[in-house]
MMTF fields as JSON, N, C-alpha, C and O atoms, coordinates in Angstrom:
{
  "mmtfVersion": "1.0.0",
  "mmtfProducer": "UNKNOWN",
  "numBonds": 231,
  "numAtoms": 232,
  "numGroups": 58,
  "numChains": 1,
  "numModels": 1,
  "chainsPerModel": [1],
  "groupsPerChain": [58],
  "chainIdList": ["A"],
  "bondAtomList": [4, 2, 8, 6, 12, 10, 16, 14, 20, 18, 24, 22, 28, 26, 32, 30, 36, 34, 40, 38, 44, 42, 48, 46, 52, 50, 56, 54, 60, 58, 64, 62, 68, 66, 72, 70, 76, 74, 80, 78, 84, 82, 88, 86, 92, 90, 96, 94, 100, 98, 104, 102, 108, 106, 112, 110, 116, 114, 120, 118, 124, 122, 128, 126, 132, 130, 136, 134, 140, 138, 144, 142, 148, 146, 152, 150, 156, 154, 160, 158, 164, 162, 168, 166, 172, 170, 176, 174, 180, 178, 184, 182, 188, 186, 192, 190, 196, 194, 200, 198, 204, 202, 208, 206, 212, 210, 216, 214, 220, 218, 224, 222, 228, 226],
  "bondOrderList": [1, 1, 1, 1, 1, 1, 1, 1, 1, 1, 1, 1, 1, 1, 1, 1, 1, 1, 1, 1, 1, 1, 1, 1, 1, 1, 1, 1, 1, 1, 1, 1, 1, 1, 1, 1, 1, 1, 1, 1, 1, 1, 1, 1, 1, 1, 1, 1, 1, 1, 1, 1, 1, 1, 1, 1, 1],
  "groupList": [{"groupName": "UNK", "atomNameList": ["N", "CA", "C", "O"], "elementList": ["N", "C", "C", "O"], "formalChargeList": [0, 0, 0, 0], "bondAtomList": [1, 0, 2, 1, 3, 2], "bondOrderList": [1, 1, 2], "singleLetterCode": "X", "chemCompType": "L-PEPTIDE LINKING"}],
  "groupTypeList": [0, 0, 0, 0, 0, 0, 0, 0, 0, 0, 0, 0, 0, 0, 0, 0, 0, 0, 0, 0, 0, 0, 0, 0, 0, 0, 0, 0, 0, 0, 0, 0, 0, 0, 0, 0, 0, 0, 0, 0, 0, 0, 0, 0, 0, 0, 0, 0, 0, 0, 0, 0, 0, 0, 0, 0, 0, 0],
  "groupIdList": [1, 2, 3, 4, 5, 6, 7, 8, 9, 10, 11, 12, 13, 14, 15, 16, 17, 18, 19, 20, 21, 22, 23, 24, 25, 26, 27, 28, 29, 30, 31, 32, 33, 34, 35, 36, 37, 38, 39, 40, 41, 42, 43, 44, 45, 46, 47, 48, 49, 50, 51, 52, 53, 54, 55, 56, 57, 58],
  "secStructList": [7, 7, 3, 3, 3, 7, 6, 6, 7, 7, 7, 7, 1, 2, 2, 2, 2, 2, 7, 6, 6, 6, 3, 3, 3, 1, 1, 1, 3, 3, 3, 7, 4, 4, 4, 1, 4, 4, 4, 2, 2, 2, 2, 2, 2, 2, 2, 2, 2, 7, 6, 6, 7, 7, 3, 3, 3, 7],
  "xCoordList": [133.813, 132.8, 131.434, 131.252, 130.492, 129.122, 128.232, 128.307, 127.398, 126.514, 125.082, 124.768, 124.219, 122.801, 121.989, 122.449, 120.781, 119.866, 118.638, 117.978, 118.339, 117.198, 115.892, 115.887, 114.792, 113.47, 113.088, 112.124, 113.827, 113.538, 113.957, 113.69, 114.608, 115.041, 113.837, 112.781, 114.025, 112.954, 113.197, 112.484, 114.202, 114.516, 114.732, 114.254, 115.461, 115.695, 116.727, 116.734, 117.6, 118.595, 119.934, 120.831, 120.095, 121.364, 122.52, 123.587, 122.313, 123.387, 123.752, 124.929, 122.751, 122.995, 123.759, 124.615, 123.456, 124.159, 125.619, 126.47, 125.913, 127.289, 128.045, 129.222, 127.386, 128.08, 127.146, 126.62, 126.951, 126.017, 126.565, 125.829, 127.847, 128.4, 127.872, 127.777, 127.532, 127.076, 125.573, 124.905, 125.034, 123.633, 122.766, 123.16, 121.589, 120.563, 119.242, 119.068, 118.327, 117.046, 115.957, 115.744, 115.276, 114.068, 112.968, 112.702, 112.325, 111.39, 112.164, 111.669, 113.392, 114.348, 115.723, 115.84, 116.75, 118.096, 118.476, 118.157, 119.153, 119.627, 121.147, 121.699, 121.821, 123.282, 123.813, 123.381, 124.749, 125.469, 126.687, 127.733, 126.538, 127.572, 128.929, 129.966, 128.932, 130.197, 131.019, 132.212, 130.402, 131.122, 131.562, 132.269, 131.161, 131.456, 132.957, 133.432, 133.702, 135.131, 135.916, 136.858, 135.546, 136.26, 135.807, 136.392, 134.775, 134.192, 133.957, 133.009, 134.797, 134.537, 134.43, 133.546, 135.3, 135.237, 133.923, 133.311, 133.491, 132.239, 131.036, 130.046, 131.112, 130.024, 129.887, 128.776, 131.011, 130.97, 130.411, 129.635, 130.803, 130.283, 128.772, 128.044, 128.309, 126.876, 126.119, 125.035, 126.679, 126.034, 125.931, 124.906, 126.984, 126.966, 125.96, 125.388, 125.743, 124.838, 123.373, 122.495, 123.095, 121.706, 120.895, 121.246, 119.807, 119.044, 118.288, 117.903, 118.082, 117.366, 118.256, 117.763, 119.552, 120.533, 120.129, 120.241, 119.661, 119.184, 120.305, 120.11, 121.47, 122.578, 123.461, 123.992, 123.608, 124.416, 125.68, 125.62, 126.838, 128.134, 128.82, 129.015, 129.182, 129.829, 131.166, 131.872],
  "yCoordList": [159.323, 158.29, 158.913, 159.615, 158.652, 159.126, 157.917, 156.894, 158.045, 156.955, 157.458, 158.477, 156.739, 157.075, 155.822, 154.698, 156.039, 154.942, 155.123, 156.161, 154.107, 154.169, 153.931, 153.439, 154.288, 154.128, 152.671, 152.391, 151.741, 150.32, 149.824, 148.673, 150.674, 150.319, 149.846, 150.478, 148.708, 148.154, 148.39, 147.845, 149.199, 149.56, 148.339, 148.287, 147.353, 146.117, 146.292, 145.533, 147.287, 147.545, 146.869, 147.027, 146.124, 145.427, 146.413, 146.192, 147.493, 148.48, 149.141, 149.362, 149.451, 150.091, 149.162, 149.615, 147.863, 146.928, 146.765, 146.461, 146.962, 146.858, 148.162, 148.145, 149.289, 150.586, 151.666, 152.485, 151.654, 152.62, 154.045, 154.98, 154.219, 155.574, 156.3, 157.528, 155.532, 156.114, 155.948, 156.876, 154.782, 154.492, 154.521, 154.02, 155.112, 155.031, 154.767, 155.108, 154.165, 153.785, 154.727, 154.905, 155.325, 156.101, 155.405, 154.23, 156.064, 155.363, 154.482, 153.456, 154.902, 154.114, 154.479, 155.363, 153.825, 154.128, 155.563, 156.052, 156.217, 157.586, 157.561, 156.874, 158.313, 158.339, 159.582, 160.702, 159.369, 160.47, 160.757, 160.123, 161.712, 162.004, 162.321, 161.97, 162.97, 163.392, 162.222, 162.379, 161.049, 159.89, 158.912, 157.948, 159.141, 158.186, 158.009, 156.877, 159.086, 159.013, 158.167, 157.475, 158.212, 157.446, 155.993, 155.216, 155.619, 154.271, 153.609, 152.838, 153.89, 153.419, 151.897, 151.398, 151.156, 149.692, 149.163, 148.264, 149.715, 149.283, 149.678, 148.947, 150.821, 151.242, 150.252, 149.862, 149.849, 148.868, 147.538, 146.892, 147.129, 145.886, 145.977, 145.027, 147.116, 147.319, 147.288, 146.709, 147.905, 147.89, 146.465, 146.082, 145.686, 144.289, 143.453, 142.503, 143.804, 143.035, 143.413, 142.688, 144.531, 144.984, 143.951, 143.614, 143.443, 142.382, 142.831, 141.999, 144.132, 144.627, 145.528, 146.208, 145.535, 146.334, 147.803, 148.409, 148.36, 149.747, 150.764, 151.96, 150.3, 151.22, 151.318, 150.318, 152.53, 152.783, 153.512, 154.586, 152.913, 153.502, 153.894, 153.065, 155.164, 155.661, 156.259, 156.735],
  "zCoordList": [8.967, 8.846, 9.122, 10.117, 8.245, 8.43, 8.734, 8.053, 9.753, 10.164, 10.16, 10.775, 9.463, 9.462, 9.772, 9.573, 10.259, 10.56, 9.682, 9.726, 8.887, 7.978, 8.73, 9.859, 8.086, 8.689, 8.914, 9.626, 8.32, 8.507, 9.89, 10.236, 10.684, 12.042, 12.864, 12.869, 13.563, 14.391, 15.883, 16.726, 16.203, 17.593, 18.476, 19.609, 17.946, 18.7, 19.803, 20.771, 19.666, 20.693, 20.487, 21.315, 19.414, 19.168, 19.05, 19.622, 18.313, 18.131, 19.452, 19.74, 20.243, 21.536, 22.473, 23.233, 22.425, 23.298, 22.879, 23.714, 21.605, 21.113, 21.317, 21.676, 21.093, 21.152, 21.694, 20.94, 23.009, 23.602, 23.644, 23.959, 23.331, 23.244, 22.005, 21.988, 20.974, 19.706, 19.511, 19.055, 19.849, 19.557, 20.813, 21.866, 20.685, 21.719, 21.015, 19.844, 21.733, 21.14, 21.621, 22.82, 20.656, 20.946, 20.141, 20.395, 19.193, 18.306, 17.345, 16.877, 17.059, 16.303, 16.834, 17.683, 16.358, 16.835, 16.475, 15.391, 17.393, 17.213, 17.327, 18.187, 16.456, 16.417, 17.128, 16.852, 18.042, 18.686, 17.809, 17.954, 16.904, 15.901, 16.529, 15.967, 17.668, 18.279, 18.807, 19.067, 18.969, 19.497, 18.412, 18.705, 17.177, 16.1, 15.884, 15.798, 15.796, 15.47, 16.464, 16.077, 17.721, 18.743, 18.845, 19.6, 18.097, 18.222, 16.87, 16.723, 15.884, 14.521, 14.416, 13.72, 15.085, 15.007, 15.579, 15.003, 16.705, 17.323, 16.472, 16.421, 15.807, 14.913, 13.76, 13.4, 13.185, 12.095, 12.583, 11.879, 13.783, 14.362, 14.564, 14.277, 15.057, 15.274, 13.957, 13.876, 12.929, 11.607, 11.078, 10.515, 11.257, 10.803, 11.586, 11.051, 12.854, 13.711, 13.543, 14.009, 12.889, 12.74, 11.96, 10.829, 12.56, 11.893, 10.628, 9.807, 10.478, 9.297, 8.437, 7.537, 8.708, 7.944, 7.831, 6.765, 8.937, 8.926, 9.169, 8.951, 9.615, 9.902, 8.667, 8.184, 8.168, 6.969, 7.392, 7.991, 7.073, 7.398, 6.098, 5.209, 5.997, 4.778, 5.117, 4.228]
}
């Protein structure tokens, strides 16, 4: 699974509150690639919860 965050991210923190093992907020959400495989369900939930659909899961 590949996870990217688009520039449309508004750094609201929704993804981090759902899956802080993978997402952290700086100027925009940052992905901890090494934690994605162990948290795939939470990553998908975070992507669905993003208010601006900035999280792309492939």
